[in-house]
PQR file of N, CA, C, O and H, with PARSE charges and radii, in Angstrom:
ATOM      1  N   MET A   1       0.847  -1.166   0.000 -0.4000 1.5000
ATOM      2  CA  MET A   1       0.000   0.000   0.000 -0.0000 2.0000
ATOM      3  C   MET A   1       0.898   1.235   0.000  0.5500 1.7000
ATOM      4  O   MET A   1       1.881   1.301   0.738 -0.5500 1.4000
ATOM      5  N   GLN A   2       0.552   2.196  -0.825 -0.4000 1.5000
ATOM      6  CA  GLN A   2       1.346   3.421  -0.902 -0.0000 2.0000
ATOM      7  C   GLN A   2       0.946   4.373   0.225  0.5500 1.7000
ATOM      8  O   GLN A   2      -0.237   4.622   0.457 -0.5500 1.4000
ATOM      9  H   GLN A   2      -0.247   2.142  -1.424  0.4000 1.0000
ATOM     10  N   VAL A   3       1.952   4.897   0.917 -0.4000 1.5000
ATOM     11  CA  VAL A   3       1.755   5.869   1.996 -0.0000 2.0000
ATOM     12  C   VAL A   3       2.755   7.003   1.796  0.5500 1.7000
ATOM     13  O   VAL A   3       3.625   6.928   0.929 -0.5500 1.4000
ATOM     14  H   VAL A   3       2.913   4.695   0.729  0.4000 1.0000
ATOM     15  N   THR A   4       2.628   8.039   2.596 -0.4000 1.5000
ATOM     16  CA  THR A   4       3.591   9.131   2.529 -0.0000 2.0000
ATOM     17  C   THR A   4       4.810   8.795   3.397  0.5500 1.7000
ATOM     18  O   THR A   4       4.743   7.936   4.276 -0.5500 1.4000
ATOM     19  H   THR A   4       1.921   8.100   3.301  0.4000 1.0000
ATOM     20  N   LEU A   5       5.906   9.478   3.137 -0.4000 1.5000
ATOM     21  CA  LEU A   5       7.121   9.259   3.915 -0.0000 2.0000
ATOM     22  C   LEU A   5       6.911   9.641   5.375  0.5500 1.7000
ATOM     23  O   LEU A   5       7.519   9.044   6.263 -0.5500 1.4000
ATOM     24  H   LEU A   5       5.961  10.176   2.423  0.4000 1.0000
ATOM     25  N   SER A   6       6.063  10.623   5.634 -0.4000 1.5000
ATOM     26  CA  SER A   6       5.795  11.027   7.020 -0.0000 2.0000
ATOM     27  C   SER A   6       5.088   9.915   7.792  0.5500 1.7000
ATOM     28  O   SER A   6       5.270   9.806   9.005 -0.5500 1.4000
ATOM     29  H   SER A   6       5.569  11.109   4.912  0.4000 1.0000
ATOM     30  N   VAL A   7       4.299   9.099   7.131 -0.4000 1.5000
ATOM     31  CA  VAL A   7       3.654   7.954   7.798 -0.0000 2.0000
ATOM     32  C   VAL A   7       4.714   6.936   8.209  0.5500 1.7000
ATOM     33  O   VAL A   7       4.661   6.388   9.310 -0.5500 1.4000
ATOM     34  H   VAL A   7       4.151   9.188   6.146  0.4000 1.0000
ATOM     35  N   ILE A   8       5.671   6.685   7.325 -0.4000 1.5000
ATOM     36  CA  ILE A   8       6.747   5.747   7.652 -0.0000 2.0000
ATOM     37  C   ILE A   8       7.578   6.279   8.819  0.5500 1.7000
ATOM     38  O   ILE A   8       7.924   5.523   9.727 -0.5500 1.4000
ATOM     39  H   ILE A   8       5.714   7.130   6.431  0.4000 1.0000
ATOM     40  N   LYS A   9       7.895   7.557   8.802 -0.4000 1.5000
ATOM     41  CA  LYS A   9       8.649   8.159   9.912 -0.0000 2.0000
ATOM     42  C   LYS A   9       7.856   8.112  11.211  0.5500 1.7000
ATOM     43  O   LYS A   9       8.436   7.945  12.284 -0.5500 1.4000
ATOM     44  H   LYS A   9       7.613   8.171   8.065  0.4000 1.0000
ATOM     45  N   HIS A  10       6.540   8.256  11.126 -0.4000 1.5000
ATOM     46  CA  HIS A  10       5.688   8.185  12.314 -0.0000 2.0000
ATOM     47  C   HIS A  10       5.701   6.768  12.899  0.5500 1.7000
ATOM     48  O   HIS A  10       5.701   6.609  14.120 -0.5500 1.4000
ATOM     49  H   HIS A  10       6.069   8.392  10.254  0.4000 1.0000
ATOM     50  N   LEU A  11       5.714   5.748  12.053 -0.4000 1.5000
ATOM     51  CA  LEU A  11       5.801   4.368  12.534 -0.0000 2.0000
ATOM     52  C   LEU A  11       7.099   4.139  13.300  0.5500 1.7000
ATOM     53  O   LEU A  11       7.120   3.432  14.308 -0.5500 1.4000
ATOM     54  H   LEU A  11       5.714   5.877  11.061  0.4000 1.0000
ATOM     55  N   ILE A  12       8.180   4.744  12.813 -0.4000 1.5000
ATOM     56  CA  ILE A  12       9.468   4.626  13.509 -0.0000 2.0000
ATOM     57  C   ILE A  12       9.428   5.380  14.831  0.5500 1.7000
ATOM     58  O   ILE A  12       9.866   4.865  15.860 -0.5500 1.4000
ATOM     59  H   ILE A  12       8.163   5.319  11.995  0.4000 1.0000
ATOM     60  N   LYS A  13       8.901   6.599  14.803 -0.4000 1.5000
ATOM     61  CA  LYS A  13       8.885   7.445  16.002 -0.0000 2.0000
ATOM     62  C   LYS A  13       8.047   6.838  17.122  0.5500 1.7000
ATOM     63  O   LYS A  13       8.413   6.942  18.293 -0.5500 1.4000
ATOM     64  H   LYS A  13       8.545   7.018  13.968  0.4000 1.0000
ATOM     65  N   THR A  14       6.937   6.211  16.777 -0.4000 1.5000
ATOM     66  CA  THR A  14       6.058   5.618  17.792 -0.0000 2.0000
ATOM     67  C   THR A  14       6.519   4.236  18.241  0.5500 1.7000
ATOM     68  O   THR A  14       5.967   3.673  19.187 -0.5500 1.4000
ATOM     69  H   THR A  14       6.640   6.127  15.826  0.4000 1.0000
ATOM     70  N   GLY A  15       7.524   3.691  17.570 -0.4000 1.5000
ATOM     71  CA  GLY A  15       8.034   2.377  17.964 -0.0000 2.0000
ATOM     72  C   GLY A  15       7.312   1.215  17.310  0.5500 1.7000
ATOM     73  O   GLY A  15       7.571   0.062  17.655 -0.5500 1.4000
ATOM     74  H   GLY A  15       7.972   4.149  16.802  0.4000 1.0000
ATOM     75  N   ALA A  16       6.419   1.486  16.381 -0.4000 1.5000
ATOM     76  CA  ALA A  16       5.699   0.411  15.702 -0.0000 2.0000
ATOM     77  C   ALA A  16       6.601  -0.323  14.709  0.5500 1.7000
ATOM     78  O   ALA A  16       6.360  -1.487  14.389 -0.5500 1.4000
ATOM     79  H   ALA A  16       6.209   2.423  16.101  0.4000 1.0000
ATOM     80  N   ALA A  17       7.643   0.364  14.223 -0.4000 1.5000
ATOM     81  CA  ALA A  17       8.588  -0.240  13.282 -0.0000 2.0000
ATOM     82  C   ALA A  17      10.011   0.046  13.745  0.5500 1.7000
ATOM     83  O   ALA A  17      10.297   1.101  14.311 -0.5500 1.4000
ATOM     84  H   ALA A  17       7.839   1.310  14.483  0.4000 1.0000
ATOM     85  N   VAL A  18      10.883  -0.900  13.497 -0.4000 1.5000
ATOM     86  CA  VAL A  18      12.296  -0.748  13.824 -0.0000 2.0000
ATOM     87  C   VAL A  18      12.980  -0.010  12.675  0.5500 1.7000
ATOM     88  O   VAL A  18      12.818  -0.385  11.513 -0.5500 1.4000
ATOM     89  H   VAL A  18      10.651  -1.757  13.037  0.4000 1.0000
ATOM     90  N   ASP A  19      13.739   1.030  12.992 -0.4000 1.5000
ATOM     91  CA  ASP A  19      14.426   1.829  11.979 -0.0000 2.0000
ATOM     92  C   ASP A  19      15.702   1.119  11.532  0.5500 1.7000
ATOM     93  O   ASP A  19      16.622   0.929  12.327 -0.5500 1.4000
ATOM     94  H   ASP A  19      13.870   1.334  13.935  0.4000 1.0000
ATOM     95  N   ILE A  20      15.754   0.731  10.266 -0.4000 1.5000
ATOM     96  CA  ILE A  20      16.954   0.098   9.721 -0.0000 2.0000
ATOM     97  C   ILE A  20      17.525   0.942   8.577  0.5500 1.7000
ATOM     98  O   ILE A  20      18.216   0.425   7.700 -0.5500 1.4000
ATOM     99  H   ILE A  20      15.006   0.886   9.621  0.4000 1.0000
ATOM    100  N   THR A  21      17.231   2.237   8.595 -0.4000 1.5000
ATOM    101  CA  THR A  21      17.674   3.133   7.533 -0.0000 2.0000
ATOM    102  C   THR A  21      19.194   3.135   7.394  0.5500 1.7000
ATOM    103  O   THR A  21      19.707   3.083   6.276 -0.5500 1.4000
ATOM    104  H   THR A  21      16.669   2.657   9.308  0.4000 1.0000
ATOM    105  N   ASN A  22      19.912   3.194   8.492 -0.4000 1.5000
ATOM    106  CA  ASN A  22      21.381   3.278   8.451 -0.0000 2.0000
ATOM    107  C   ASN A  22      22.065   2.044   9.005  0.5500 1.7000
ATOM    108  O   ASN A  22      23.228   2.114   9.403 -0.5500 1.4000
ATOM    109  H   ASN A  22      19.496   3.236   9.400  0.4000 1.0000
ATOM    110  N   LYS A  23      21.369   0.913   9.039 -0.4000 1.5000
ATOM    111  CA  LYS A  23      21.968  -0.322   9.532 -0.0000 2.0000
ATOM    112  C   LYS A  23      23.087  -0.759   8.595  0.5500 1.7000
ATOM    113  O   LYS A  23      22.937  -0.694   7.374 -0.5500 1.4000
ATOM    114  H   LYS A  23      20.424   0.856   8.715  0.4000 1.0000
ATOM    115  N   GLU A  24      24.205  -1.204   9.157 -0.4000 1.5000
ATOM    116  CA  GLU A  24      25.425  -1.442   8.389 -0.0000 2.0000
ATOM    117  C   GLU A  24      25.464  -2.757   7.608  0.5500 1.7000
ATOM    118  O   GLU A  24      25.991  -2.774   6.496 -0.5500 1.4000
ATOM    119  H   GLU A  24      24.326  -1.257  10.148  0.4000 1.0000
ATOM    120  N   ASP A  25      24.939  -3.837   8.135 -0.4000 1.5000
ATOM    121  CA  ASP A  25      25.220  -5.162   7.564 -0.0000 2.0000
ATOM    122  C   ASP A  25      24.077  -5.747   6.724  0.5500 1.7000
ATOM    123  O   ASP A  25      23.868  -6.960   6.741 -0.5500 1.4000
ATOM    124  H   ASP A  25      24.511  -3.823   9.039  0.4000 1.0000
ATOM    125  N   ILE A  26      23.353  -4.926   6.009 -0.4000 1.5000
ATOM    126  CA  ILE A  26      22.270  -5.431   5.159 -0.0000 2.0000
ATOM    127  C   ILE A  26      22.840  -5.749   3.775  0.5500 1.7000
ATOM    128  O   ILE A  26      23.437  -4.890   3.126 -0.5500 1.4000
ATOM    129  H   ILE A  26      23.523  -3.941   5.996  0.4000 1.0000
ATOM    130  N   GLU A  27      22.647  -6.997   3.334 -0.4000 1.5000
ATOM    131  CA  GLU A  27      23.139  -7.408   2.023 -0.0000 2.0000
ATOM    132  C   GLU A  27      22.012  -7.745   1.058  0.5500 1.7000
ATOM    133  O   GLU A  27      22.156  -7.573  -0.152 -0.5500 1.4000
ATOM    134  H   GLU A  27      22.162  -7.695   3.861  0.4000 1.0000
ATOM    135  N   ARG A  28      20.881  -8.229   1.592 -0.4000 1.5000
ATOM    136  CA  ARG A  28      19.727  -8.552   0.766 -0.0000 2.0000
ATOM    137  C   ARG A  28      18.489  -8.646   1.647  0.5500 1.7000
ATOM    138  O   ARG A  28      18.594  -8.717   2.872 -0.5500 1.4000
ATOM    139  H   ARG A  28      20.763  -8.370   2.575  0.4000 1.0000
ATOM    140  N   ARG A  29      17.327  -8.646   1.028 -0.4000 1.5000
ATOM    141  CA  ARG A  29      16.086  -8.746   1.791 -0.0000 2.0000
ATOM    142  C   ARG A  29      15.909 -10.172   2.284  0.5500 1.7000
ATOM    143  O   ARG A  29      16.086 -11.111   1.507 -0.5500 1.4000
ATOM    144  H   ARG A  29      17.241  -8.588   0.033  0.4000 1.0000
ATOM    145  N   PRO A  30      15.566 -10.362   3.552 -0.5600 1.5000
ATOM    146  CA  PRO A  30      15.333 -11.714   4.061  0.2800 2.0000
ATOM    147  C   PRO A  30      14.188 -12.388   3.301  0.5500 1.7000
ATOM    148  O   PRO A  30      13.211 -11.729   2.947 -0.5500 1.4000
ATOM    149  N   PRO A  31      14.300 -13.682   3.052 -0.5600 1.5000
ATOM    150  CA  PRO A  31      13.267 -14.374   2.270  0.2800 2.0000
ATOM    151  C   PRO A  31      11.910 -14.446   2.965  0.5500 1.7000
ATOM    152  O   PRO A  31      10.893 -14.660   2.306 -0.5500 1.4000
ATOM    153  N   ASN A  32      11.879 -14.274   4.275 -0.4000 1.5000
ATOM    154  CA  ASN A  32      10.615 -14.360   5.006 -0.0000 2.0000
ATOM    155  C   ASN A  32      10.028 -12.979   5.291  0.5500 1.7000
ATOM    156  O   ASN A  32       9.319 -12.804   6.282 -0.5500 1.4000
ATOM    157  H   ASN A  32      12.706 -14.100   4.810  0.4000 1.0000
ATOM    158  N   SER A  33      10.315 -11.997   4.435 -0.4000 1.5000
ATOM    159  CA  SER A  33       9.790 -10.646   4.641 -0.0000 2.0000
ATOM    160  C   SER A  33       9.000 -10.192   3.417  0.5500 1.7000
ATOM    161  O   SER A  33       9.226 -10.653   2.299 -0.5500 1.4000
ATOM    162  H   SER A  33      10.891 -12.139   3.630  0.4000 1.0000
ATOM    163  N   THR A  34       8.070  -9.275   3.665 -0.4000 1.5000
ATOM    164  CA  THR A  34       7.215  -8.735   2.618 -0.0000 2.0000
ATOM    165  C   THR A  34       7.155  -7.222   2.753  0.5500 1.7000
ATOM    166  O   THR A  34       7.129  -6.699   3.867 -0.5500 1.4000
ATOM    167  H   THR A  34       7.887  -8.900   4.573  0.4000 1.0000
ATOM    168  N   ILE A  35       7.134  -6.518   1.633 -0.4000 1.5000
ATOM    169  CA  ILE A  35       6.958  -5.069   1.664 -0.0000 2.0000
ATOM    170  C   ILE A  35       5.472  -4.789   1.863  0.5500 1.7000
ATOM    171  O   ILE A  35       4.649  -5.174   1.033 -0.5500 1.4000
ATOM    172  H   ILE A  35       7.155  -6.942   0.728  0.4000 1.0000
ATOM    173  N   VAL A  36       5.126  -4.113   2.970 -0.4000 1.5000
ATOM    174  CA  VAL A  36       3.720  -3.821   3.247 -0.0000 2.0000
ATOM    175  C   VAL A  36       3.356  -2.372   2.931  0.5500 1.7000
ATOM    176  O   VAL A  36       2.217  -2.098   2.553 -0.5500 1.4000
ATOM    177  H   VAL A  36       5.795  -3.799   3.644  0.4000 1.0000
ATOM    178  N   PHE A  37       4.299  -1.439   3.079 -0.4000 1.5000
ATOM    179  CA  PHE A  37       4.073  -0.035   2.744 -0.0000 2.0000
ATOM    180  C   PHE A  37       5.256   0.482   1.947  0.5500 1.7000
ATOM    181  O   PHE A  37       6.387   0.038   2.145 -0.5500 1.4000
ATOM    182  H   PHE A  37       5.224  -1.661   3.387  0.4000 1.0000
ATOM    183  N   TYR A  38       4.998   1.425   1.040 -0.4000 1.5000
ATOM    184  CA  TYR A  38       6.074   2.080   0.312 -0.0000 2.0000
ATOM    185  C   TYR A  38       5.684   3.524   0.045  0.5500 1.7000
ATOM    186  O   TYR A  38       4.504   3.869  -0.016 -0.5500 1.4000
ATOM    187  H   TYR A  38       4.079   1.785   0.879  0.4000 1.0000
ATOM    188  N   SER A  39       6.691   4.347  -0.111 -0.4000 1.5000
ATOM    189  CA  SER A  39       6.489   5.762  -0.390 -0.0000 2.0000
ATOM    190  C   SER A  39       7.247   6.122  -1.658  0.5500 1.7000
ATOM    191  O   SER A  39       8.420   5.781  -1.807 -0.5500 1.4000
ATOM    192  H   SER A  39       7.650   4.066  -0.061  0.4000 1.0000
ATOM    193  N   THR A  40       6.572   6.813  -2.573 -0.4000 1.5000
ATOM    194  CA  THR A  40       7.219   7.233  -3.811 -0.0000 2.0000
ATOM    195  C   THR A  40       7.066   8.733  -3.998  0.5500 1.7000
ATOM    196  O   THR A  40       6.192   9.371  -3.411 -0.5500 1.4000
ATOM    197  H   THR A  40       5.618   7.091  -2.452  0.4000 1.0000
ATOM    198  N   GLY A  41       7.938   9.273  -4.827 -0.4000 1.5000
ATOM    199  CA  GLY A  41       7.894  10.693  -5.163 -0.0000 2.0000
ATOM    200  C   GLY A  41       8.330  10.868  -6.601  0.5500 1.7000
ATOM    201  O   GLY A  41       8.362   9.899  -7.360 -0.5500 1.4000
ATOM    202  H   GLY A  41       8.648   8.755  -5.304  0.4000 1.0000
ATOM    203  N   ILE A  42       8.664  12.082  -6.987 -0.4000 1.5000
ATOM    204  CA  ILE A  42       9.040  12.334  -8.374 -0.0000 2.0000
ATOM    205  C   ILE A  42      10.377  11.699  -8.735  0.5500 1.7000
ATOM    206  O   ILE A  42      10.653  11.473  -9.913 -0.5500 1.4000
ATOM    207  H   ILE A  42       8.638  12.869  -6.370  0.4000 1.0000
ATOM    208  N   ASN A  43      11.205  11.410  -7.744 -0.4000 1.5000
ATOM    209  CA  ASN A  43      12.500  10.766  -7.994 -0.0000 2.0000
ATOM    210  C   ASN A  43      12.463   9.261  -7.794  0.5500 1.7000
ATOM    211  O   ASN A  43      13.508   8.612  -7.834 -0.5500 1.4000
ATOM    212  H   ASN A  43      10.980  11.594  -6.787  0.4000 1.0000
ATOM    213  N   GLY A  44      11.292   8.698  -7.583 -0.4000 1.5000
ATOM    214  CA  GLY A  44      11.186   7.253  -7.392 -0.0000 2.0000
ATOM    215  C   GLY A  44      10.874   6.902  -5.956  0.5500 1.7000
ATOM    216  O   GLY A  44      10.157   7.630  -5.268 -0.5500 1.4000
ATOM    217  H   GLY A  44      10.444   9.226  -7.551  0.4000 1.0000
ATOM    218  N   LEU A  45      11.414   5.787  -5.506 -0.4000 1.5000
ATOM    219  CA  LEU A  45      11.130   5.243  -4.181 -0.0000 2.0000
ATOM    220  C   LEU A  45      11.790   6.089  -3.091  0.5500 1.7000
ATOM    221  O   LEU A  45      12.959   6.458  -3.203 -0.5500 1.4000
ATOM    222  H   LEU A  45      11.996   5.196  -6.064  0.4000 1.0000
ATOM    223  N   ASN A  46      11.019   6.394  -2.024 -0.4000 1.5000
ATOM    224  CA  ASN A  46      11.524   7.206  -0.911 -0.0000 2.0000
ATOM    225  C   ASN A  46      11.634   6.431   0.395  0.5500 1.7000
ATOM    226  O   ASN A  46      12.441   6.791   1.253 -0.5500 1.4000
ATOM    227  H   ASN A  46      10.069   6.094  -1.934  0.4000 1.0000
ATOM    228  N   GLY A  47      10.848   5.384   0.565 -0.4000 1.5000
ATOM    229  CA  GLY A  47      10.872   4.621   1.802 -0.0000 2.0000
ATOM    230  C   GLY A  47      10.028   3.374   1.695  0.5500 1.7000
ATOM    231  O   GLY A  47       9.133   3.286   0.854 -0.5500 1.4000
ATOM    232  H   GLY A  47      10.192   5.092  -0.131  0.4000 1.0000
ATOM    233  N   ILE A  48      10.318   2.394   2.561 -0.4000 1.5000
ATOM    234  CA  ILE A  48       9.534   1.159   2.605 -0.0000 2.0000
ATOM    235  C   ILE A  48       9.369   0.703   4.047  0.5500 1.7000
ATOM    236  O   ILE A  48      10.144   1.069   4.930 -0.5500 1.4000
ATOM    237  H   ILE A  48      11.045   2.465   3.244  0.4000 1.0000
ATOM    238  N   VAL A  49       8.341  -0.104   4.259 -0.4000 1.5000
ATOM    239  CA  VAL A  49       8.149  -0.803   5.525 -0.0000 2.0000
ATOM    240  C   VAL A  49       8.024  -2.281   5.189  0.5500 1.7000
ATOM    241  O   VAL A  49       7.165  -2.685   4.406 -0.5500 1.4000
ATOM    242  H   VAL A  49       7.711  -0.401   3.541  0.4000 1.0000
ATOM    243  N   LEU A  50       8.897  -3.079   5.793 -0.4000 1.5000
ATOM    244  CA  LEU A  50       8.885  -4.528   5.607 -0.0000 2.0000
ATOM    245  C   LEU A  50       8.256  -5.185   6.815  0.5500 1.7000
ATOM    246  O   LEU A  50       8.368  -4.679   7.932 -0.5500 1.4000
ATOM    247  H   LEU A  50       9.595  -2.751   6.429  0.4000 1.0000
ATOM    248  N   MET A  51       7.587  -6.326   6.597 -0.4000 1.5000
ATOM    249  CA  MET A  51       7.057  -7.109   7.706 -0.0000 2.0000
ATOM    250  C   MET A  51       7.701  -8.480   7.679  0.5500 1.7000
ATOM    251  O   MET A  51       7.728  -9.141   6.641 -0.5500 1.4000
ATOM    252  H   MET A  51       7.496  -6.737   5.690  0.4000 1.0000
ATOM    253  N   ASP A  52       8.222  -8.910   8.822 -0.4000 1.5000
ATOM    254  CA  ASP A  52       8.753 -10.254   8.975 -0.0000 2.0000
ATOM    255  C   ASP A  52       7.559 -11.188   9.090  0.5500 1.7000
ATOM    256  O   ASP A  52       6.769 -11.063  10.025 -0.5500 1.4000
ATOM    257  H   ASP A  52       8.201  -8.374   9.666  0.4000 1.0000
ATOM    258  N   ASN A  53       7.415 -12.120   8.161 -0.4000 1.5000
ATOM    259  CA  ASN A  53       6.258 -13.010   8.141 -0.0000 2.0000
ATOM    260  C   ASN A  53       6.265 -14.035   9.261  0.5500 1.7000
ATOM    261  O   ASN A  53       5.237 -14.653   9.537 -0.5500 1.4000
ATOM    262  H   ASN A  53       8.057 -12.222   7.401  0.4000 1.0000
ATOM    263  N   VAL A  54       7.399 -14.224   9.906 -0.4000 1.5000
ATOM    264  CA  VAL A  54       7.490 -15.201  10.995 -0.0000 2.0000
ATOM    265  C   VAL A  54       6.966 -14.619  12.306  0.5500 1.7000
ATOM    266  O   VAL A  54       6.137 -15.238  12.974 -0.5500 1.4000
ATOM    267  H   VAL A  54       8.234 -13.721   9.682  0.4000 1.0000
ATOM    268  N   ASN A  55       7.451 -13.420  12.680 -0.4000 1.5000
ATOM    269  CA  ASN A  55       7.058 -12.855  13.976 -0.0000 2.0000
ATOM    270  C   ASN A  55       6.204 -11.593  13.870  0.5500 1.7000
ATOM    271  O   ASN A  55       5.762 -11.074  14.894 -0.5500 1.4000
ATOM    272  H   ASN A  55       8.124 -12.917  12.138  0.4000 1.0000
ATOM    273  N   GLY A  56       5.961 -11.087  12.664 -0.4000 1.5000
ATOM    274  CA  GLY A  56       5.105  -9.916  12.485 -0.0000 2.0000
ATOM    275  C   GLY A  56       5.760  -8.574  12.774  0.5500 1.7000
ATOM    276  O   GLY A  56       5.083  -7.547  12.753 -0.5500 1.4000
ATOM    277  H   GLY A  56       6.320 -11.509  11.832  0.4000 1.0000
ATOM    278  N   GLN A  57       7.058  -8.557  13.044 -0.4000 1.5000
ATOM    279  CA  GLN A  57       7.776  -7.312  13.338 -0.0000 2.0000
ATOM    280  C   GLN A  57       7.896  -6.461  12.077  0.5500 1.7000
ATOM    281  O   GLN A  57       8.143  -6.983  10.990 -0.5500 1.4000
ATOM    282  H   GLN A  57       7.609  -9.392  13.062  0.4000 1.0000
ATOM    283  N   LEU A  58       7.719  -5.143  12.230 -0.4000 1.5000
ATOM    284  CA  LEU A  58       7.865  -4.208  11.122 -0.0000 2.0000
ATOM    285  C   LEU A  58       9.250  -3.576  11.149  0.5500 1.7000
ATOM    286  O   LEU A  58       9.774  -3.244  12.213 -0.5500 1.4000
ATOM    287  H   LEU A  58       7.518  -4.719  13.114  0.4000 1.0000
ATOM    288  N   TYR A  59       9.838  -3.413   9.964 -0.4000 1.5000
ATOM    289  CA  TYR A  59      11.137  -2.767   9.797 -0.0000 2.0000
ATOM    290  C   TYR A  59      10.973  -1.674   8.752  0.5500 1.7000
ATOM    291  O   TYR A  59      10.339  -1.898   7.720 -0.5500 1.4000
ATOM    292  H   TYR A  59       9.413  -3.682   9.100  0.4000 1.0000
ATOM    293  N   ALA A  60      11.534  -0.494   9.003 -0.4000 1.5000
ATOM    294  CA  ALA A  60      11.321   0.640   8.113 -0.0000 2.0000
ATOM    295  C   ALA A  60      12.640   1.253   7.646  0.5500 1.7000
ATOM    296  O   ALA A  60      13.619   1.327   8.387 -0.5500 1.4000
ATOM    297  H   ALA A  60      12.049  -0.312   9.841  0.4000 1.0000
ATOM    298  N   VAL A  61      12.623   1.687   6.391 -0.4000 1.5000
ATOM    299  CA  VAL A  61      13.707   2.474   5.817 -0.0000 2.0000
ATOM    300  C   VAL A  61      13.067   3.779   5.357  0.5500 1.7000
ATOM    301  O   VAL A  61      12.224   3.780   4.460 -0.5500 1.4000
ATOM    302  H   VAL A  61      11.827   1.627   5.789  0.4000 1.0000
ATOM    303  N   ALA A  62      13.466   4.888   5.971 -0.4000 1.5000
ATOM    304  CA  ALA A  62      12.873   6.191   5.668 -0.0000 2.0000
ATOM    305  C   ALA A  62      13.930   7.099   5.060  0.5500 1.7000
ATOM    306  O   ALA A  62      14.632   7.812   5.776 -0.5500 1.4000
ATOM    307  H   ALA A  62      14.151   4.888   6.700  0.4000 1.0000
ATOM    308  N   GLY A  63      14.037   7.070   3.767 -0.4000 1.5000
ATOM    309  CA  GLY A  63      14.997   7.917   3.073 -0.0000 2.0000
ATOM    310  C   GLY A  63      15.606   7.206   1.894  0.5500 1.7000
ATOM    311  O   GLY A  63      15.570   5.978   1.806 -0.5500 1.4000
ATOM    312  H   GLY A  63      13.466   6.490   3.186  0.4000 1.0000
ATOM    313  N   ARG A  64      16.166   7.980   0.990 -0.4000 1.5000
ATOM    314  CA  ARG A  64      16.771   7.419  -0.220 -0.0000 2.0000
ATOM    315  C   ARG A  64      18.229   7.051   0.071  0.5500 1.7000
ATOM    316  O   ARG A  64      19.154   7.770  -0.308 -0.5500 1.4000
ATOM    317  H   ARG A  64      16.195   8.977   1.062  0.4000 1.0000
ATOM    318  N   VAL A  65      18.407   5.928   0.746 -0.4000 1.5000
ATOM    319  CA  VAL A  65      19.736   5.438   1.106 -0.0000 2.0000
ATOM    320  C   VAL A  65      19.938   4.075   0.444  0.5500 1.7000
ATOM    321  O   VAL A  65      18.996   3.501  -0.103 -0.5500 1.4000
ATOM    322  H   VAL A  65      17.656   5.345   1.053  0.4000 1.0000
ATOM    323  N   SER A  66      21.146   3.568   0.492 -0.4000 1.5000
ATOM    324  CA  SER A  66      21.444   2.297  -0.178 -0.0000 2.0000
ATOM    325  C   SER A  66      20.615   1.144   0.372  0.5500 1.7000
ATOM    326  O   SER A  66      20.220   0.260  -0.387 -0.5500 1.4000
ATOM    327  H   SER A  66      21.911   4.034   0.936  0.4000 1.0000
ATOM    328  N   ASN A  67      20.343   1.133   1.670 -0.4000 1.5000
ATOM    329  CA  ASN A  67      19.522   0.070   2.245 -0.0000 2.0000
ATOM    330  C   ASN A  67      18.141  -0.005   1.610  0.5500 1.7000
ATOM    331  O   ASN A  67      17.579  -1.092   1.473 -0.5500 1.4000
ATOM    332  H   ASN A  67      20.663   1.851   2.287  0.4000 1.0000
ATOM    333  N   LEU A  68      17.598   1.128   1.227 -0.4000 1.5000
ATOM    334  CA  LEU A  68      16.291   1.155   0.589 -0.0000 2.0000
ATOM    335  C   LEU A  68      16.304   0.337  -0.695  0.5500 1.7000
ATOM    336  O   LEU A  68      15.406  -0.472  -0.931 -0.5500 1.4000
ATOM    337  H   LEU A  68      18.054   2.011   1.338  0.4000 1.0000
ATOM    338  N   PHE A  69      17.303   0.544  -1.507 -0.4000 1.5000
ATOM    339  CA  PHE A  69      17.362  -0.119  -2.802 -0.0000 2.0000
ATOM    340  C   PHE A  69      17.807  -1.579  -2.696  0.5500 1.7000
ATOM    341  O   PHE A  69      17.454  -2.398  -3.544 -0.5500 1.4000
ATOM    342  H   PHE A  69      18.032   1.201  -1.315  0.4000 1.0000
ATOM    343  N   ILE A  70      18.574  -1.903  -1.664 -0.4000 1.5000
ATOM    344  CA  ILE A  70      18.937  -3.306  -1.404 -0.0000 2.0000
ATOM    345  C   ILE A  70      17.688  -4.086  -1.010  0.5500 1.7000
ATOM    346  O   ILE A  70      17.449  -5.179  -1.524 -0.5500 1.4000
ATOM    347  H   ILE A  70      18.861  -1.238  -0.975  0.4000 1.0000
ATOM    348  N   LEU A  71      16.898  -3.532  -0.107 -0.4000 1.5000
ATOM    349  CA  LEU A  71      15.722  -4.253   0.402 -0.0000 2.0000
ATOM    350  C   LEU A  71      14.538  -4.229  -0.552  0.5500 1.7000
ATOM    351  O   LEU A  71      13.682  -5.112  -0.491 -0.5500 1.4000
ATOM    352  H   LEU A  71      17.092  -2.644   0.311  0.4000 1.0000
ATOM    353  N   ALA A  72      14.472  -3.241  -1.427 -0.4000 1.5000
ATOM    354  CA  ALA A  72      13.336  -3.142  -2.354 -0.0000 2.0000
ATOM    355  C   ALA A  72      13.507  -4.091  -3.544  0.5500 1.7000
ATOM    356  O   ALA A  72      12.530  -4.416  -4.218 -0.5500 1.4000
ATOM    357  H   ALA A  72      15.168  -2.524  -1.477  0.4000 1.0000
ATOM    358  N   ALA A  73      14.716  -4.530  -3.802 -0.4000 1.5000
ATOM    359  CA  ALA A  73      14.966  -5.394  -4.967 -0.0000 2.0000
ATOM    360  C   ALA A  73      14.451  -6.796  -4.756  0.5500 1.7000
ATOM    361  O   ALA A  73      14.583  -7.642  -5.640 -0.5500 1.4000
ATOM    362  H   ALA A  73      15.510  -4.267  -3.254  0.4000 1.0000
TER
END
């Protein structure tokens, strides 16, 4: 579902999602995760929220950083 970037940031601020925007050791998206929310703008993808299908935990990337494009692929 498409949302605004401020919604993704709000999920991080309230603790509903874990912020992995600047996490160092991300190499690929885990196979047991699904993109549940995404934010786009005129330059393309701005942020995503992933859900771990095993435990239901939400993980968010809020910003156009390398982790965003690693996890969105």
